[in-house]
N, C-alpha and C positions, 0 to 999 in steps of 0.2 A: 722633696722633704717623704715622702715615702721612700725612695730610694735611700736617702743619707741615715734615716733610718735603720734602715735593713739593709743598709751595707757588711758592717761585720754577718751577721748573718748567710749576707750572701758568700761572701769569701769563705766561711768555715764550709758552707754547701759545696761551692768548687772544688774546695781543696780535698772533700771528701770523694767528689764524682771521678778527682783524678785519680785520688790514691787509694781506695776504696776498691776494687775492681771485683767484678762478680765473684762471689769462690769465698770472698775474704769476707770475715766479720766486722764491722763497725758499730756494732750494735750491741749490749752488755746482754750476756743469757737471761737475765731478769726479761727480758719483753719487753721492756719500761721503755726502750730509745735513748736510755743513756748510754755515753760512749764511752768505755771499756778504760780502764786508766793506759791501757796501753797507747792507744790509739789517741785519745788527749794528751799523752805526753809527745807524740811524735807529731800532732799538727801543732800544739805549740810550738814545736822550736823549728819547723817549716812554717811558722808563719809569723815567728818573733811575737808570740803572744804567753801569758800564764797557761796551763791547764784549768784555772781557773774561770779566765776569757773566753775560751777554749771553747767549754762546759754549756757556759753562756748565751755564747753564738749560735750554738747549735741547738742549746733547747727554743732560743728566739727561732732560726733557722723551720724547726719539726711544726712549730706553731704557727709559722706563717704559712707551711706547705712548701717552703723551697725543697725538702727534706724530707719523705714517705720512710716509714718505720711499719718493715710489715716482716712481726715475730725479732727475731731475732739480727733479717739483715736493713741495711735500708738502701734506698735510689735517690735518685734525683725526683721533684717533681716538676708537673708541668711548668711550672711559675718559674724554677731557674732557666729553666732550656727556653723560654719566650722572655728572658730576662732581659737582654739588652731589645731586641726586635719592638715589643710589646707593655708600652706604658701600664695598660690594665691590667695585664701579670700582676705587677708592682705594688701596686694600686691595691687588686683580691687579696696579694701576699702582707697589706699593713690590715687590710680588715681582718683577713682573718686570726689576725693576732688582737688586735684590738677586741673581737669577740673576744677570746680567752683571755684577755686581761685578767681575772682573776688566782688564773694558771700562773701568773708571767712573777709573783712573790707569793712566798709563804704566807698561809694566813696565819693569823693569832693564833697560838698553842692553846692560851689559857679561855678558849669558847667555845660554847656546843657547837656540831656542825648548822645544826637546824641555825642558830643564830648565824651566821656565816652564809648560811643560803636562804638567809632572808634578804640581807643586805645584798647581796649577789642581783636579788629581785628583784630589790626596788632601785637600785642604778641605773635602769634606764629612765625615769622619771628623772631622778638626782640627774642627767646630762642633759636631759633633752630642757629642764631651767635652766640649767650652762647656758643651754643656744640661747635660750628666748634673752639672756640676760645681757648676749654678747659682751661680756666683758668679765670685771673680775666679782667674785661672788665671796661673802665673807662665810668659813667656814661656819659660825655658828645658824647663817642665814640656811643651809647645805643638813646642817645635825639635826634642826626642826622640819627641814620638809623630807629627811631621810625618816626620822618618828615617825612621823606623818602617814606614811608609805607602809611602814613595817607594822603598823597598829592595821592600814586596812587590811593588808593581807594575812596578819592574824584573824579579822572579824570576817573575813572571806572563807577561811577554814573552818569555821565555829560551827558545830554539828548541832539541831536541838531534835532533844531524843523526842521518840513516839511515848504515846501511854502517860499512864499520870505521874507526875512527879512527887519524889520522894519530901521527907520536908526537910531547908535547908541547912546546910552544917552552917558551926559557926566560918565564916572564912578570913584567913589573914588579912591584916591589911591592903589595902591594895598599891600596887607598887605607883610612890611620884612620877612626874613627867620628868622630873631633873636625874631621879635614880637611872629613868627608863632611857635617859639622853645619855650618862653617864656610861652606862653598859654601852652604847651605842657607838661615845665616841674615839672607843680603839677600833673599834670596826672600818668606820669613818675614814680615817688616817691612814688603814691598812686599804683601803679600795681607791681613795686619794692618790697615794704612794702606785699604787701598783697600774693604774691608768695611769699617770704622768711615765712609771717608765717605759711603757710604750708609745711614749706620744701622744698618748691623745689631750697629757693636757698639764699646766705647768701649777705646782702648788710651794707653795709658801708665803708670810707674814701673814698667817692666819686669813691664803686667799687662796680660792683656786681657780680659772680661767681657762677656758679651753682652746687648746692651739687650734690654727685653720684647719689642721690636718684632722683631727678629735672634732673640729667643729661640720668638717666637710661631711664624716664618716655617719656622727650622728644622722645627719640630713639624709644620706643612703637608710638609713636603718626604715628613719619615716618614710620615706618614701617606696624603701620597701614593703611597710602595712599598709598605705594609703595602695601600691598594687591589690597584696592579699585582698585586700576588702573588697576590691571591685571585679572580683571571680563573677564574671559575668552566668559561666551556669551551678553554681553551688558544688562544685568538685571537688572545692581545698580542699578539707581536709580527709577525702576518699586515699588508699592507696591506689599507685600510680595504674593499675588495671584499671581497676574499678574511671579512674579518671581516664582515664584514654578511652574506653567506651561511653562515656559522658559526650566524649568532642566527637563521634563518629560521625554523629548530623550536622556539627553546627559547618559555619563557610567556612576558609581559611583564615579570615583575622580574626574572627571570633574565634578559633580553639587556638590561636596563637597568645591570642589571652588568658585564656583560661590557660595555658601552660606557664604563661610565667607569672601565672595569680598563685597558681601549686608551687613552681619553681623559689616564688621569694616566701613557702610557711615554711622551707625546710631547707638541711644545708647542702651548697650541693653536690657534695660526693656523696649522700646521701641518696639524692634525688635521683640520681646519674646511677645509681647501683639497684632502685629500683626498676626505671625504667628499661637497662638492660634483663633483665629477670621477666619484664611484662614480655619484651620482645620475646627469646629465646621459648614461651607458650605456644602453642595449634593451633590460635586465630592468626592470620598471616594480615587479617586488620591490624589489629593492636601492633604486629612489627612494626609495619610502614609507619603506622603515626606516633610512636613509640622514638623512632631516629626523627620523624616533623619535633617531636621535642628537646630533642636534643639538640636537635641546630641551634634552638631556644635559646640552649643554654649554652652552646659557644663553644670557647676557646678552656674551659675546664675541665670537659669532657672526652675531649682530644686524648687523653693517657690509657683510659675505658673502653673509648671506641678503639681501638689499634691493636686495644690486646685481644679484642674481640673478634678482630678481622680471618681469626684462621678458623673460628666459626662457621661451619658450611652454610647454617642455615643465619646467621645475620652476616655474613663475608660481601654481598654484594650488597646492601644494607654500607658498611660499611666503609667500605668504598670509596660510595658514594657519597657518604660524610664528609669524608678525608679529605676526598681532593677539593669539592665544595670551601672544604675551609683551609684547603691552601692553593684558594683562589679562583680556583678552573670556572668559568661559567657554566650553573646549573644546566643551559641544555648542552652542551660537550662532555660530562661530567661521564655521563655510562659509556664514553671512549677510553677508561679507565677498564674497564671489563671486559675480561675473554668474552667470546660467544656462547660458551657453558656455564658462566655466571652470568651471563647477559638472561639467556632463554630458564637459568634455574630462574630467576625472579620475576621474568614473567609467566611462569607457573605458576610463583606465592604470590604476583598479584592478581590474574585470576581467581587462588584459592578464594582470595577476599570478593572478588568480585562475584562468586558463587554462590557463597556464603552472606554475602551485609549484601550486595546485590539487585540490580532484574535483568535480564533478559538480553531485554539488548544491549546493556552494557555491553556483557561477555561475548556476545558479539561483535560490540565493537574495539574490543577489544585485540581481540583476531588479527584486526587488521594493524593495529600497532606491532609486531611481531618483527623480528629481525629478519627473519628466512624467506625470503619471496614467496615462498608455495608452500601450499600447506601440506603436502606430503613430504615436503623437507624439514618443516615445520615438527611433525608428528615424527619423523625420525627425531628428532634436535631433541625432543621432548621426552622422547622415551629414553634416551641414549642421558640425560645429567638424574637420571633417581629420584627425582625429586618425591615424596614419600605424598602427596596430595595429588600427584599423576593422573591416578586412575576416578580420581570424583570430580576432577579439572576436566578431562575429558567429557565423563559421562552427560554430564553441566552442560558443556562446550553442546554434544550434539544434540542435547533435548532442547540449547534454546536456538542454533543455528537452522533457517529457514530454506534452505538450498537439500532436500533432501539426497544428496547423493553426495554433499561432504560432508551432511551428520552422519550417513552411514561410514565412510571411509574411517569420521573420529572415531566412532563407534567398537570398531576393527581394532583401530591402536587400541582403544579401551581394553577391552577382552585380551587383547595378544600381551600387554603389561599386567593385569589380572592372571594370566596365566603365563607368563612368565615366557612367552614365545617372544 
């Protein structure tokens, strides 16, 4: 169902991928991602559609992540690349479209934005009720539920002022329930039509019914809420850097559970950006943990991880992540690294151990080096130019029990420090 529902959007996205090469403008100059008139007409002629159909499919493709718009240019999203080989990419695309249902149809122009926002906030409860009902539900019943939820939202926002209260002024007559529901009727109609347009439900004859795809999407959202509620370390509301620090002392399985909870509570694109920003910091431990969290993200993180593979500090981590994502056994993934990249990663990991671990761990880390001898390791460590080389060598010299080896490491640290 997801493939058929997004077939038109995928067709326009593929056309754009083939026809709009780098350097050619595929979006309007306003930066909003709308197609230029000339481009829409060209697509319509090539695909046998009207320009209006092309624009509608283009908008769907953007909402589903098949097309990513950056300013005045557009590029294929990872879901389009994975369309033919990965059903989960198709489902993720449809869920993204489902999440953006309020953008699928223009909202009623004669209603205050605050009222529209209240209805959008209240619709998850309406959708949950539709799922529990497992069949057609009269619109009158949904309208009553929507009215109750909007009232709850308004009550939650009520603020009680401190200090003495003035004498109550004469208030207007309270709005009746019927009048309130009457004002919500056109907004509920808009919401149901928008949800129907993305394939989440059927709407007609005074009733609404979730489609199998809509039922599945609501179930996924409820599952995400449950996962988020099971945050073992309580870091779900923290920014990525603080969350990763909170996971530093957890066992691998507990840390992965924390990553899943943290990811379930925010849009995947924002989460990936936060994790990569944390990885760019000076703390090498957070760099490694950030890419562990990105392994939990999986395929949606691929374009962003691939884009940072040219950054020296992130390159070894990104290459290992991409190798594992492409199906290479994690034990063999290190073979995609050059000797220099592997040495850089060894120094970075040693920096994490020196900052957060104990001396015996740093000594054991020495045994994991690719180089067969300590002199060979020191030569290559000096050559890779890691910014923490001096600190790592000094910490290693202080931790190693062999005086002769410790002396050689200290000498290497001094040479790096003085530029020798």
